[in-house]
PAVEX-932285 format. One record per residue (C-alpha): residue number from 0; chain; x, y, z negated. Coordinates in Angstrom, 2 decimals. Each point is the difference from the previous one (the first is absolute). Example, Ala and Ser with C-alpha at 12.3 -4.5 7.8 and 13.67 -1.06 7.14 Angstrom:
2
  seq  mol       xx       yy       zz
    0    A    12.30    -4.50    -7.80
    1    A     1.37     3.44     0.66
//
This chain:
80
  seq  mol       xx       yy       zz
    0    A  -102.44   -90.05   108.45
    1    A    -1.91    -3.19    -0.88
    2    A    -1.28    -0.70    -3.57
    3    A     2.90    -2.42    -0.92
    4    A     2.63     2.33     1.00
    5    A    -1.76     2.86    -2.28
    6    A    -0.15    -2.27    -2.89
    7    A     3.68    -0.73     0.10
    8    A     0.82     3.41     0.69
    9    A    -1.67     1.03    -3.36
   10    A     1.57    -2.85    -1.81
   11    A     3.46     1.04     1.08
   12    A    -0.72     3.62    -0.90
   13    A    -1.12    -1.05    -3.58
   14    A     3.12    -2.29    -0.03
   15    A     2.30     2.85     0.88
   16    A    -1.66     2.27    -2.68
   17    A     0.23    -2.67    -2.61
   18    A     3.71    -0.42     0.71
   19    A     0.63     3.64    -0.21
   20    A    -1.81     0.16    -3.54
   21    A     1.85    -3.17    -1.21
   22    A     3.52     1.42     1.04
   23    A    -1.01     3.37    -1.69
   24    A    -0.82    -1.82    -3.27
   25    A     3.24    -1.85    -0.07
   26    A     2.73     1.47    -2.29
   27    A     3.56     1.10     1.75
   28    A     2.72    -2.53    -0.54
   29    A     3.08     1.10    -1.92
   30    A     2.91     1.00     2.27
   31    A     3.61     1.03    -0.38
   32    A     2.24    -0.63    -2.98
   33    A    -2.76     0.53    -2.65
   34    A    -2.02    -2.86     1.77
   35    A     3.13    -2.37    -0.09
   36    A     0.52     0.82    -3.92
   37    A    -3.63    -0.54    -0.61
   38    A    -0.42    -2.97     2.23
   39    A     1.65    -2.34    -2.51
   40    A    -2.44     0.93    -2.63
   41    A    -2.69    -0.38     2.36
   42    A     1.11    -3.39     1.26
   43    A     0.28    -1.38    -3.65
   44    A    -3.61     1.32    -1.09
   45    A    -1.66    -0.88     3.13
   46    A    -1.22    -3.51    -0.80
   47    A    -3.62     0.98     0.73
   48    A     0.69     2.42     2.77
   49    A    -2.40    -1.98     2.31
   50    A    -2.91     1.19    -2.14
   51    A     0.72     3.67    -0.06
   52    A    -1.95     2.47     1.94
   53    A     3.02     0.77     2.45
   54    A     0.29    -3.74     0.80
   55    A    -3.64    -0.31     0.78
   56    A    -0.10     3.16     2.07
   57    A     3.27    -1.36     1.93
   58    A    -1.82    -3.33     0.57
   59    A    -3.19     1.87     1.14
   60    A     2.03     2.04     2.52
   61    A     1.45    -3.16     1.60
   62    A    -3.57    -1.36     0.33
   63    A    -1.64     3.15     1.33
   64    A     2.96     0.29     2.15
   65    A    -0.39    -3.34     1.56
   66    A    -3.79     0.30     0.43
   67    A     0.86     3.34     1.83
   68    A     2.32    -1.62     2.38
   69    A    -2.60    -2.81     0.70
   70    A    -2.60     2.59     0.71
   71    A     2.31     1.85     2.38
   72    A     0.71    -3.30     2.00
   73    A    -3.52    -0.74     0.23
   74    A    -0.88     3.47     1.13
   75    A     2.76    -0.32     2.62
   76    A    -1.45    -3.29     1.28
   77    A    -3.59     1.60     0.08
   78    A     1.33     3.03     2.06
   79    A     1.76    -2.00     2.61
//
């Protein structure tokens, strides 16, 4: 295992741990009938929804997931 592969493997491990932590910090989504009733008030009051902690965590999940995917593809190319 050369140094470049080792660096990318460590980065992928850290990225995977970051995804786990970010997902665990997110709050659960409302489901069922209570979520449907509460969804009306939530959509009315969600003008600044992009600034909430949940929105930032969701955005971070997407970015870290994309980085994880790219690192996986790079490692696949390096191993081949």
